[in-house]
PDB file of N, CA, C, O and CB in Angstrom:
ATOM      1  N   MET A   1       0.780  -1.145  -0.164  1.00  0.00           N
ATOM      2  CA  MET A   1       0.031   0.067   0.025  1.00  0.00           C
ATOM      3  C   MET A   1       0.951   1.235  -0.018  1.00  0.00           C
ATOM      4  O   MET A   1       2.018   1.226   0.596  1.00  0.00           O
ATOM      5  CB  MET A   1      -0.733   0.042   1.316  1.00  0.00           C
ATOM      6  N   PRO A   2       0.558   2.218  -0.722  1.00  0.00           N
ATOM      7  CA  PRO A   2       1.367   3.418  -0.791  1.00  0.00           C
ATOM      8  C   PRO A   2       1.479   4.228   0.449  1.00  0.00           C
ATOM      9  O   PRO A   2       0.579   4.218   1.288  1.00  0.00           O
ATOM     10  CB  PRO A   2       0.866   4.250  -1.805  1.00  0.00           C
ATOM     11  N   TYR A   3       2.633   4.976   0.592  1.00  0.00           N
ATOM     12  CA  TYR A   3       2.901   5.729   1.752  1.00  0.00           C
ATOM     13  C   TYR A   3       2.547   7.240   1.555  1.00  0.00           C
ATOM     14  O   TYR A   3       2.834   7.782   0.488  1.00  0.00           O
ATOM     15  CB  TYR A   3       4.352   5.548   2.126  1.00  0.00           C
ATOM     16  N   GLN A   4       1.969   7.885   2.495  1.00  0.00           N
ATOM     17  CA  GLN A   4       1.687   9.213   2.318  1.00  0.00           C
ATOM     18  C   GLN A   4       2.857  10.171   2.792  1.00  0.00           C
ATOM     19  O   GLN A   4       3.024  11.266   2.254  1.00  0.00           O
ATOM     20  CB  GLN A   4       0.429   9.493   3.024  1.00  0.00           C
ATOM     21  N   LYS A   5       3.650   9.716   3.810  1.00  0.00           N
ATOM     22  CA  LYS A   5       4.707  10.482   4.383  1.00  0.00           C
ATOM     23  C   LYS A   5       5.703   9.578   4.924  1.00  0.00           C
ATOM     24  O   LYS A   5       5.365   8.419   5.166  1.00  0.00           O
ATOM     25  CB  LYS A   5       4.226  11.406   5.418  1.00  0.00           C
ATOM     26  N   PRO A   6       7.025  10.011   5.167  1.00  0.00           N
ATOM     27  CA  PRO A   6       8.032   9.142   5.525  1.00  0.00           C
ATOM     28  C   PRO A   6       7.783   8.448   6.971  1.00  0.00           C
ATOM     29  O   PRO A   6       8.231   7.333   7.239  1.00  0.00           O
ATOM     30  CB  PRO A   6       9.327   9.926   5.480  1.00  0.00           C
ATOM     31  N   SER A   7       7.070   9.177   7.812  1.00  0.00           N
ATOM     32  CA  SER A   7       6.796   8.576   9.144  1.00  0.00           C
ATOM     33  C   SER A   7       5.890   7.165   8.918  1.00  0.00           C
ATOM     34  O   SER A   7       5.811   6.369   9.854  1.00  0.00           O
ATOM     35  CB  SER A   7       5.957   9.737  10.114  1.00  0.00           C
ATOM     36  N   GLU A   8       5.313   6.933   7.831  1.00  0.00           N
ATOM     37  CA  GLU A   8       4.580   5.636   7.473  1.00  0.00           C
ATOM     38  C   GLU A   8       5.461   4.581   7.054  1.00  0.00           C
ATOM     39  O   GLU A   8       5.081   3.415   7.168  1.00  0.00           O
ATOM     40  CB  GLU A   8       3.591   5.833   6.380  1.00  0.00           C
ATOM     41  N   LEU A   9       6.590   4.851   6.584  1.00  0.00           N
ATOM     42  CA  LEU A   9       7.554   3.848   6.060  1.00  0.00           C
ATOM     43  C   LEU A   9       7.870   2.832   7.139  1.00  0.00           C
ATOM     44  O   LEU A   9       7.774   3.098   8.337  1.00  0.00           O
ATOM     45  CB  LEU A   9       8.871   4.531   5.567  1.00  0.00           C
ATOM     46  N   PRO A  10       8.263   1.614   6.647  1.00  0.00           N
ATOM     47  CA  PRO A  10       8.552   0.514   7.610  1.00  0.00           C
ATOM     48  C   PRO A  10       9.716   0.982   8.483  1.00  0.00           C
ATOM     49  O   PRO A  10      10.531   1.813   8.082  1.00  0.00           O
ATOM     50  CB  PRO A  10       8.910  -0.871   6.860  1.00  0.00           C
ATOM     51  N   ASP A  11       9.760   0.419   9.688  1.00  0.00           N
ATOM     52  CA  ASP A  11      10.799   0.701  10.702  1.00  0.00           C
ATOM     53  C   ASP A  11      12.252   0.531  10.130  1.00  0.00           C
ATOM     54  O   ASP A  11      13.176   1.267  10.478  1.00  0.00           O
ATOM     55  CB  ASP A  11      10.598  -0.252  11.929  1.00  0.00           C
ATOM     56  N   SER A  12      12.381  -0.457   9.256  1.00  0.00           N
ATOM     57  CA  SER A  12      13.756  -0.772   8.769  1.00  0.00           C
ATOM     58  C   SER A  12      14.144   0.321   7.801  1.00  0.00           C
ATOM     59  O   SER A  12      15.346   0.522   7.624  1.00  0.00           O
ATOM     60  CB  SER A  12      13.839  -2.208   8.070  1.00  0.00           C
ATOM     61  N   VAL A  13      13.314   0.995   7.202  1.00  0.00           N
ATOM     62  CA  VAL A  13      13.681   2.200   6.376  1.00  0.00           C
ATOM     63  C   VAL A  13      14.003   3.424   7.222  1.00  0.00           C
ATOM     64  O   VAL A  13      15.091   3.996   7.155  1.00  0.00           O
ATOM     65  CB  VAL A  13      12.532   2.558   5.414  1.00  0.00           C
ATOM     66  N   ARG A  14      12.901   3.841   8.105  1.00  0.00           N
ATOM     67  CA  ARG A  14      13.042   5.025   8.825  1.00  0.00           C
ATOM     68  C   ARG A  14      14.142   5.008   9.815  1.00  0.00           C
ATOM     69  O   ARG A  14      14.688   6.066  10.129  1.00  0.00           O
ATOM     70  CB  ARG A  14      11.837   5.327   9.460  1.00  0.00           C
ATOM     71  N   GLU A  15      14.521   3.819  10.351  1.00  0.00           N
ATOM     72  CA  GLU A  15      15.714   3.670  11.402  1.00  0.00           C
ATOM     73  C   GLU A  15      17.008   3.755  10.731  1.00  0.00           C
ATOM     74  O   GLU A  15      18.005   4.127  11.349  1.00  0.00           O
ATOM     75  CB  GLU A  15      15.686   2.279  12.190  1.00  0.00           C
ATOM     76  N   ASN A  16      17.047   3.413   9.429  1.00  0.00           N
ATOM     77  CA  ASN A  16      18.350   3.334   8.802  1.00  0.00           C
ATOM     78  C   ASN A  16      18.731   4.347   7.792  1.00  0.00           C
ATOM     79  O   ASN A  16      19.906   4.622   7.553  1.00  0.00           O
ATOM     80  CB  ASN A  16      18.468   2.114   8.206  1.00  0.00           C
ATOM     81  N   LEU A  17      17.706   4.902   7.198  1.00  0.00           N
ATOM     82  CA  LEU A  17      17.999   5.868   6.055  1.00  0.00           C
ATOM     83  C   LEU A  17      17.879   7.344   6.656  1.00  0.00           C
ATOM     84  O   LEU A  17      17.015   7.588   7.498  1.00  0.00           O
ATOM     85  CB  LEU A  17      16.909   5.641   4.761  1.00  0.00           C
ATOM     86  N   PRO A  18      18.747   8.299   6.212  1.00  0.00           N
ATOM     87  CA  PRO A  18      18.513   9.657   6.459  1.00  0.00           C
ATOM     88  C   PRO A  18      17.286  10.242   5.761  1.00  0.00           C
ATOM     89  O   PRO A  18      16.748   9.604   4.856  1.00  0.00           O
ATOM     90  CB  PRO A  18      19.680  10.384   6.086  1.00  0.00           C
ATOM     91  N   GLU A  19      16.841  11.394   6.138  1.00  0.00           N
ATOM     92  CA  GLU A  19      15.617  11.983   5.625  1.00  0.00           C
ATOM     93  C   GLU A  19      15.619  12.105   4.090  1.00  0.00           C
ATOM     94  O   GLU A  19      14.599  11.808   3.470  1.00  0.00           O
ATOM     95  CB  GLU A  19      15.411  13.348   6.251  1.00  0.00           C
ATOM     96  N   GLY A  20      16.583  12.475   3.536  1.00  0.00           N
ATOM     97  CA  GLY A  20      16.635  12.592   2.047  1.00  0.00           C
ATOM     98  C   GLY A  20      16.494  11.170   1.373  1.00  0.00           C
ATOM     99  O   GLY A  20      15.877  11.080   0.311  1.00  0.00           O
ATOM    100  N   ALA A  21      17.033  10.099   1.948  1.00  0.00           N
ATOM    101  CA  ALA A  21      17.009   8.820   1.275  1.00  0.00           C
ATOM    102  C   ALA A  21      15.524   8.376   1.553  1.00  0.00           C
ATOM    103  O   ALA A  21      14.948   7.697   0.702  1.00  0.00           O
ATOM    104  CB  ALA A  21      18.178   7.748   1.844  1.00  0.00           C
ATOM    105  N   GLN A  22      14.952   8.703   2.604  1.00  0.00           N
ATOM    106  CA  GLN A  22      13.540   8.290   2.935  1.00  0.00           C
ATOM    107  C   GLN A  22      12.580   8.865   1.857  1.00  0.00           C
ATOM    108  O   GLN A  22      11.714   8.129   1.384  1.00  0.00           O
ATOM    109  CB  GLN A  22      13.108   8.816   4.411  1.00  0.00           C
ATOM    110  N   LYS A  23      12.697  10.094   1.472  1.00  0.00           N
ATOM    111  CA  LYS A  23      11.987  10.713   0.521  1.00  0.00           C
ATOM    112  C   LYS A  23      12.121  10.071  -0.703  1.00  0.00           C
ATOM    113  O   LYS A  23      11.082   9.882  -1.336  1.00  0.00           O
ATOM    114  CB  LYS A  23      12.307  11.993   0.425  1.00  0.00           C
ATOM    115  N   ILE A  24      13.270   9.660  -1.215  1.00  0.00           N
ATOM    116  CA  ILE A  24      13.544   8.971  -2.429  1.00  0.00           C
ATOM    117  C   ILE A  24      12.862   7.608  -2.348  1.00  0.00           C
ATOM    118  O   ILE A  24      12.162   7.242  -3.292  1.00  0.00           O
ATOM    119  CB  ILE A  24      15.065   8.847  -2.670  1.00  0.00           C
ATOM    120  N   TYR A  25      13.028   6.834  -1.266  1.00  0.00           N
ATOM    121  CA  TYR A  25      12.391   5.513  -1.069  1.00  0.00           C
ATOM    122  C   TYR A  25      10.859   5.731  -1.234  1.00  0.00           C
ATOM    123  O   TYR A  25      10.223   4.990  -1.983  1.00  0.00           O
ATOM    124  CB  TYR A  25      12.755   4.882   0.392  1.00  0.00           C
ATOM    125  N   LEU A  26      10.309   6.648  -0.605  1.00  0.00           N
ATOM    126  CA  LEU A  26       8.823   6.886  -0.599  1.00  0.00           C
ATOM    127  C   LEU A  26       8.340   7.128  -2.012  1.00  0.00           C
ATOM    128  O   LEU A  26       7.355   6.506  -2.408  1.00  0.00           O
ATOM    129  CB  LEU A  26       8.437   8.116   0.312  1.00  0.00           C
ATOM    130  N   LYS A  27       8.952   7.972  -2.787  1.00  0.00           N
ATOM    131  CA  LYS A  27       8.582   8.297  -4.175  1.00  0.00           C
ATOM    132  C   LYS A  27       8.699   7.139  -4.919  1.00  0.00           C
ATOM    133  O   LYS A  27       7.719   6.789  -5.578  1.00  0.00           O
ATOM    134  CB  LYS A  27       9.386   9.362  -4.789  1.00  0.00           C
ATOM    135  N   ALA A  28       9.885   6.360  -4.945  1.00  0.00           N
ATOM    136  CA  ALA A  28      10.098   5.280  -5.721  1.00  0.00           C
ATOM    137  C   ALA A  28       9.100   4.060  -5.425  1.00  0.00           C
ATOM    138  O   ALA A  28       8.567   3.430  -6.338  1.00  0.00           O
ATOM    139  CB  ALA A  28      11.495   4.913  -5.543  1.00  0.00           C
ATOM    140  N   PHE A  29       8.908   3.800  -4.151  1.00  0.00           N
ATOM    141  CA  PHE A  29       7.835   2.867  -3.817  1.00  0.00           C
ATOM    142  C   PHE A  29       6.552   3.074  -4.415  1.00  0.00           C
ATOM    143  O   PHE A  29       5.982   2.201  -5.068  1.00  0.00           O
ATOM    144  CB  PHE A  29       7.634   2.849  -2.477  1.00  0.00           C
ATOM    145  N   ASN A  30       6.043   4.333  -4.182  1.00  0.00           N
ATOM    146  CA  ASN A  30       4.654   4.742  -4.644  1.00  0.00           C
ATOM    147  C   ASN A  30       4.617   4.540  -6.144  1.00  0.00           C
ATOM    148  O   ASN A  30       3.662   3.966  -6.668  1.00  0.00           O
ATOM    149  CB  ASN A  30       4.297   6.286  -4.267  1.00  0.00           C
ATOM    150  N   ASN A  31       5.647   5.006  -6.847  1.00  0.00           N
ATOM    151  CA  ASN A  31       5.619   4.984  -8.359  1.00  0.00           C
ATOM    152  C   ASN A  31       5.601   3.564  -8.859  1.00  0.00           C
ATOM    153  O   ASN A  31       4.950   3.223  -9.846  1.00  0.00           O
ATOM    154  CB  ASN A  31       6.857   5.731  -8.971  1.00  0.00           C
ATOM    155  N   ALA A  32       6.368   2.724  -8.114  1.00  0.00           N
ATOM    156  CA  ALA A  32       6.492   1.190  -8.513  1.00  0.00           C
ATOM    157  C   ALA A  32       5.147   0.620  -8.131  1.00  0.00           C
ATOM    158  O   ALA A  32       4.603  -0.168  -8.904  1.00  0.00           O
ATOM    159  CB  ALA A  32       7.765   0.342  -7.704  1.00  0.00           C
ATOM    160  N   TRP A  33       4.578   0.958  -7.001  1.00  0.00           N
ATOM    161  CA  TRP A  33       3.170   0.453  -6.570  1.00  0.00           C
ATOM    162  C   TRP A  33       2.157   0.583  -7.692  1.00  0.00           C
ATOM    163  O   TRP A  33       1.360  -0.321  -7.941  1.00  0.00           O
ATOM    164  CB  TRP A  33       2.620   1.271  -5.315  1.00  0.00           C
ATOM    165  N   ASP A  34       2.204   1.729  -8.365  1.00  0.00           N
ATOM    166  CA  ASP A  34       1.260   2.111  -9.468  1.00  0.00           C
ATOM    167  C   ASP A  34       1.729   1.333 -10.673  1.00  0.00           C
ATOM    168  O   ASP A  34       0.927   0.710 -11.370  1.00  0.00           O
ATOM    169  CB  ASP A  34       1.238   3.713  -9.766  1.00  0.00           C
ATOM    170  N   GLU A  35       2.976   1.363 -10.914  1.00  0.00           N
ATOM    171  CA  GLU A  35       3.451   0.686 -12.202  1.00  0.00           C
ATOM    172  C   GLU A  35       3.215  -0.861 -12.227  1.00  0.00           C
ATOM    173  O   GLU A  35       2.883  -1.454 -13.254  1.00  0.00           O
ATOM    174  CB  GLU A  35       5.002   0.954 -12.398  1.00  0.00           C
ATOM    175  N   TYR A  36       3.402  -1.439 -11.072  1.00  0.00           N
ATOM    176  CA  TYR A  36       3.308  -2.913 -11.018  1.00  0.00           C
ATOM    177  C   TYR A  36       1.962  -3.426 -10.578  1.00  0.00           C
ATOM    178  O   TYR A  36       1.838  -4.548 -10.088  1.00  0.00           O
ATOM    179  CB  TYR A  36       4.344  -3.455 -10.096  1.00  0.00           C
ATOM    180  N   SER A  37       0.933  -2.578 -10.760  1.00  0.00           N
ATOM    181  CA  SER A  37      -0.321  -2.984 -10.117  1.00  0.00           C
ATOM    182  C   SER A  37      -0.883  -4.428 -10.529  1.00  0.00           C
ATOM    183  O   SER A  37      -1.669  -5.036  -9.802  1.00  0.00           O
ATOM    184  CB  SER A  37      -1.367  -1.922 -10.451  1.00  0.00           C
ATOM    185  N   ASP A  38      -0.455  -4.889 -11.657  1.00  0.00           N
ATOM    186  CA  ASP A  38      -0.976  -6.088 -12.087  1.00  0.00           C
ATOM    187  C   ASP A  38      -0.210  -7.347 -11.711  1.00  0.00           C
ATOM    188  O   ASP A  38      -0.521  -8.463 -12.125  1.00  0.00           O
ATOM    189  CB  ASP A  38      -1.108  -6.011 -13.453  1.00  0.00           C
ATOM    190  N   GLN A  39       0.819  -7.094 -10.895  1.00  0.00           N
ATOM    191  CA  GLN A  39       1.647  -8.190 -10.301  1.00  0.00           C
ATOM    192  C   GLN A  39       1.074  -8.769  -8.875  1.00  0.00           C
ATOM    193  O   GLN A  39       0.531  -8.059  -8.029  1.00  0.00           O
ATOM    194  CB  GLN A  39       3.137  -7.613 -10.090  1.00  0.00           C
ATOM    195  N   ASP A  40       1.275 -10.087  -8.766  1.00  0.00           N
ATOM    196  CA  ASP A  40       0.800 -10.724  -7.504  1.00  0.00           C
ATOM    197  C   ASP A  40       1.831 -10.281  -6.340  1.00  0.00           C
ATOM    198  O   ASP A  40       1.432 -10.161  -5.182  1.00  0.00           O
ATOM    199  CB  ASP A  40       0.730 -12.406  -7.677  1.00  0.00           C
ATOM    200  N   ASP A  41       3.019 -10.070  -6.658  1.00  0.00           N
ATOM    201  CA  ASP A  41       4.074  -9.642  -5.632  1.00  0.00           C
ATOM    202  C   ASP A  41       4.298  -8.189  -5.779  1.00  0.00           C
ATOM    203  O   ASP A  41       5.437  -7.728  -5.710  1.00  0.00           O
ATOM    204  CB  ASP A  41       5.457 -10.407  -5.808  1.00  0.00           C
ATOM    205  N   ARG A  42       3.231  -7.428  -5.983  1.00  0.00           N
ATOM    206  CA  ARG A  42       3.434  -5.992  -6.094  1.00  0.00           C
ATOM    207  C   ARG A  42       4.184  -5.165  -4.940  1.00  0.00           C
ATOM    208  O   ARG A  42       4.967  -4.250  -5.197  1.00  0.00           O
ATOM    209  CB  ARG A  42       2.123  -5.438  -6.252  1.00  0.00           C
ATOM    210  N   GLU A  43       3.877  -5.565  -3.701  1.00  0.00           N
ATOM    211  CA  GLU A  43       4.486  -4.932  -2.630  1.00  0.00           C
ATOM    212  C   GLU A  43       6.117  -5.194  -2.523  1.00  0.00           C
ATOM    213  O   GLU A  43       6.982  -4.337  -2.340  1.00  0.00           O
ATOM    214  CB  GLU A  43       3.746  -5.409  -1.385  1.00  0.00           C
ATOM    215  N   SER A  44       6.286  -6.558  -2.680  1.00  0.00           N
ATOM    216  CA  SER A  44       7.748  -6.884  -2.737  1.00  0.00           C
ATOM    217  C   SER A  44       8.542  -6.130  -3.857  1.00  0.00           C
ATOM    218  O   SER A  44       9.615  -5.566  -3.646  1.00  0.00           O
ATOM    219  CB  SER A  44       7.911  -8.405  -2.956  1.00  0.00           C
ATOM    220  N   THR A  45       7.918  -6.177  -5.053  1.00  0.00           N
ATOM    221  CA  THR A  45       8.603  -5.489  -6.247  1.00  0.00           C
ATOM    222  C   THR A  45       8.814  -4.053  -5.895  1.00  0.00           C
ATOM    223  O   THR A  45       9.883  -3.493  -6.137  1.00  0.00           O
ATOM    224  CB  THR A  45       7.737  -5.588  -7.604  1.00  0.00           C
ATOM    225  N   ALA A  46       7.778  -3.436  -5.312  1.00  0.00           N
ATOM    226  CA  ALA A  46       7.903  -1.955  -5.046  1.00  0.00           C
ATOM    227  C   ALA A  46       8.933  -1.678  -3.977  1.00  0.00           C
ATOM    228  O   ALA A  46       9.544  -0.613  -4.059  1.00  0.00           O
ATOM    229  CB  ALA A  46       6.537  -1.345  -4.605  1.00  0.00           C
ATOM    230  N   HIS A  47       9.186  -2.463  -3.035  1.00  0.00           N
ATOM    231  CA  HIS A  47      10.224  -2.382  -2.031  1.00  0.00           C
ATOM    232  C   HIS A  47      11.572  -2.546  -2.746  1.00  0.00           C
ATOM    233  O   HIS A  47      12.512  -1.777  -2.544  1.00  0.00           O
ATOM    234  CB  HIS A  47      10.023  -3.468  -0.912  1.00  0.00           C
ATOM    235  N   LYS A  48      11.620  -3.584  -3.589  1.00  0.00           N
ATOM    236  CA  LYS A  48      13.005  -3.721  -4.360  1.00  0.00           C
ATOM    237  C   LYS A  48      13.332  -2.360  -5.166  1.00  0.00           C
ATOM    238  O   LYS A  48      14.437  -1.822  -5.086  1.00  0.00           O
ATOM    239  CB  LYS A  48      12.940  -5.038  -5.487  1.00  0.00           C
ATOM    240  N   VAL A  49      12.362  -1.893  -5.883  1.00  0.00           N
ATOM    241  CA  VAL A  49      12.546  -0.790  -6.691  1.00  0.00           C
ATOM    242  C   VAL A  49      12.986   0.424  -5.849  1.00  0.00           C
ATOM    243  O   VAL A  49      13.880   1.184  -6.222  1.00  0.00           O
ATOM    244  CB  VAL A  49      11.299  -0.522  -7.452  1.00  0.00           C
ATOM    245  N   ALA A  50      12.326   0.559  -4.723  1.00  0.00           N
ATOM    246  CA  ALA A  50      12.665   1.775  -3.793  1.00  0.00           C
ATOM    247  C   ALA A  50      14.154   1.612  -3.262  1.00  0.00           C
ATOM    248  O   ALA A  50      14.942   2.556  -3.307  1.00  0.00           O
ATOM    249  CB  ALA A  50      11.589   1.851  -2.465  1.00  0.00           C
ATOM    250  N   TRP A  51      14.467   0.469  -2.800  1.00  0.00           N
ATOM    251  CA  TRP A  51      15.927   0.222  -2.366  1.00  0.00           C
ATOM    252  C   TRP A  51      16.822   0.570  -3.485  1.00  0.00           C
ATOM    253  O   TRP A  51      17.832   1.241  -3.272  1.00  0.00           O
ATOM    254  CB  TRP A  51      16.200  -1.284  -1.940  1.00  0.00           C
ATOM    255  N   SER A  52      16.492   0.126  -4.747  1.00  0.00           N
ATOM    256  CA  SER A  52      17.437   0.311  -5.867  1.00  0.00           C
ATOM    257  C   SER A  52      17.529   1.863  -6.118  1.00  0.00           C
ATOM    258  O   SER A  52      18.638   2.352  -6.337  1.00  0.00           O
ATOM    259  CB  SER A  52      16.937  -0.501  -7.212  1.00  0.00           C
ATOM    260  N   ALA A  53      16.494   2.592  -6.095  1.00  0.00           N
ATOM    261  CA  ALA A  53      16.435   4.144  -6.148  1.00  0.00           C
ATOM    262  C   ALA A  53      17.301   4.733  -5.104  1.00  0.00           C
ATOM    263  O   ALA A  53      18.010   5.687  -5.426  1.00  0.00           O
ATOM    264  CB  ALA A  53      14.972   4.699  -5.940  1.00  0.00           C
ATOM    265  N   VAL A  54      17.331   4.291  -3.917  1.00  0.00           N
ATOM    266  CA  VAL A  54      18.036   4.805  -2.831  1.00  0.00           C
ATOM    267  C   VAL A  54      19.570   4.586  -3.117  1.00  0.00           C
ATOM    268  O   VAL A  54      20.415   5.469  -2.974  1.00  0.00           O
ATOM    269  CB  VAL A  54      17.555   4.126  -1.510  1.00  0.00           C
ATOM    270  N   LYS A  55      19.815   3.350  -3.524  1.00  0.00           N
ATOM    271  CA  LYS A  55      21.242   3.008  -3.775  1.00  0.00           C
ATOM    272  C   LYS A  55      21.904   3.675  -4.867  1.00  0.00           C
ATOM    273  O   LYS A  55      23.127   3.621  -4.988  1.00  0.00           O
ATOM    274  CB  LYS A  55      21.379   1.643  -4.014  1.00  0.00           C
ATOM    275  N   GLN A  56      21.088   4.362  -5.747  1.00  0.00           N
ATOM    276  CA  GLN A  56      21.653   5.183  -6.878  1.00  0.00           C
ATOM    277  C   GLN A  56      22.391   6.495  -6.255  1.00  0.00           C
ATOM    278  O   GLN A  56      23.397   6.984  -6.769  1.00  0.00           O
ATOM    279  CB  GLN A  56      20.414   5.631  -7.936  1.00  0.00           C
ATOM    280  N   ARG A  57      21.838   6.942  -5.223  1.00  0.00           N
ATOM    281  CA  ARG A  57      22.286   8.198  -4.644  1.00  0.00           C
ATOM    282  C   ARG A  57      22.955   8.184  -3.200  1.00  0.00           C
ATOM    283  O   ARG A  57      23.530   9.165  -2.729  1.00  0.00           O
ATOM    284  CB  ARG A  57      21.117   9.070  -4.602  1.00  0.00           C
ATOM    285  N   TYR A  58      22.826   7.056  -2.601  1.00  0.00           N
ATOM    286  CA  TYR A  58      23.282   6.761  -1.258  1.00  0.00           C
ATOM    287  C   TYR A  58      24.062   5.466  -1.290  1.00  0.00           C
ATOM    288  O   TYR A  58      23.893   4.640  -2.187  1.00  0.00           O
ATOM    289  CB  TYR A  58      22.101   6.674  -0.267  1.00  0.00           C
ATOM    290  N   GLU A  59      24.986   5.290  -0.221  1.00  0.00           N
ATOM    291  CA  GLU A  59      25.765   4.066  -0.019  1.00  0.00           C
ATOM    292  C   GLU A  59      25.965   3.906   1.366  1.00  0.00           C
ATOM    293  O   GLU A  59      25.976   4.888   2.108  1.00  0.00           O
ATOM    294  CB  GLU A  59      27.068   4.062  -0.724  1.00  0.00           C
ATOM    295  N   LYS A  60      26.128   2.720   1.796  1.00  0.00           N
ATOM    296  CA  LYS A  60      26.357   2.394   3.212  1.00  0.00           C
ATOM    297  C   LYS A  60      27.883   2.394   3.485  1.00  0.00           C
ATOM    298  O   LYS A  60      28.666   1.655   2.889  1.00  0.00           O
ATOM    299  CB  LYS A  60      25.714   0.984   3.578  1.00  0.00           C
ATOM    300  N   ARG A  61      28.265   3.363   4.518  1.00  0.00           N
ATOM    301  CA  ARG A  61      29.685   3.411   4.704  1.00  0.00           C
ATOM    302  C   ARG A  61      29.764   3.362   6.274  1.00  0.00           C
ATOM    303  O   ARG A  61      29.159   4.168   6.981  1.00  0.00           O
ATOM    304  CB  ARG A  61      30.400   4.754   4.003  1.00  0.00           C
ATOM    305  N   ASP A  62      30.513   2.410   6.735  1.00  0.00           N
ATOM    306  CA  ASP A  62      30.778   2.346   8.246  1.00  0.00           C
ATOM    307  C   ASP A  62      29.366   2.244   8.923  1.00  0.00           C
ATOM    308  O   ASP A  62      29.161   2.857   9.971  1.00  0.00           O
ATOM    309  CB  ASP A  62      31.629   3.712   8.806  1.00  0.00           C
ATOM    310  N   GLY A  63      28.482   1.550   8.391  1.00  0.00           N
ATOM    311  CA  GLY A  63      27.258   1.234   9.016  1.00  0.00           C
ATOM    312  C   GLY A  63      26.157   2.275   8.919  1.00  0.00           C
ATOM    313  O   GLY A  63      25.065   2.120   9.466  1.00  0.00           O
ATOM    314  N   GLN A  64      26.499   3.389   8.171  1.00  0.00           N
ATOM    315  CA  GLN A  64      25.653   4.534   7.905  1.00  0.00           C
ATOM    316  C   GLN A  64      25.275   4.662   6.365  1.00  0.00           C
ATOM    317  O   GLN A  64      26.081   4.387   5.477  1.00  0.00           O
ATOM    318  CB  GLN A  64      26.385   5.815   8.397  1.00  0.00           C
ATOM    319  N   TRP A  65      24.086   5.067   6.148  1.00  0.00           N
ATOM    320  CA  TRP A  65      23.728   5.472   4.792  1.00  0.00           C
ATOM    321  C   TRP A  65      24.188   6.980   4.495  1.00  0.00           C
ATOM    322  O   TRP A  65      23.773   7.866   5.241  1.00  0.00           O
ATOM    323  CB  TRP A  65      22.155   5.313   4.607  1.00  0.00           C
ATOM    324  N   VAL A  66      24.880   7.235   3.620  1.00  0.00           N
ATOM    325  CA  VAL A  66      25.462   8.564   3.235  1.00  0.00           C
ATOM    326  C   VAL A  66      25.383   8.742   1.789  1.00  0.00           C
ATOM    327  O   VAL A  66      25.478   7.802   1.000  1.00  0.00           O
ATOM    328  CB  VAL A  66      26.916   8.716   3.676  1.00  0.00           C
ATOM    329  N   ARG A  67      25.185  10.119   1.406  1.00  0.00           N
ATOM    330  CA  ARG A  67      25.086  10.427   0.000  1.00  0.00           C
ATOM    331  C   ARG A  67      26.356  10.173  -0.735  1.00  0.00           C
ATOM    332  O   ARG A  67      27.427  10.393  -0.170  1.00  0.00           O
ATOM    333  CB  ARG A  67      24.684  11.823  -0.188  1.00  0.00           C
ATOM    334  N   LYS A  68      26.312   9.734  -1.929  1.00  0.00           N
ATOM    335  CA  LYS A  68      27.487   9.330  -2.666  1.00  0.00           C
ATOM    336  C   LYS A  68      28.179  10.583  -3.154  1.00  0.00           C
ATOM    337  O   LYS A  68      29.215  10.498  -3.814  1.00  0.00           O
ATOM    338  CB  LYS A  68      27.128   8.387  -3.841  1.00  0.00           C
TER     339      LYS A  68
END
């Protein structure tokens, strides 16, 4: 189900990603949710797309997600 604001994101996202990355995740998830509406594993696919979008601009360094 789409997210309206970052505070609604899963704990694993909110607790690990900085605010900017959370916004990227939210937008990518919602776009993928709409795009893959005909798939059975829609939610799983949307989460994968969202993480991929975050990884284009952020990387994990020393246990923290930082901008590339």
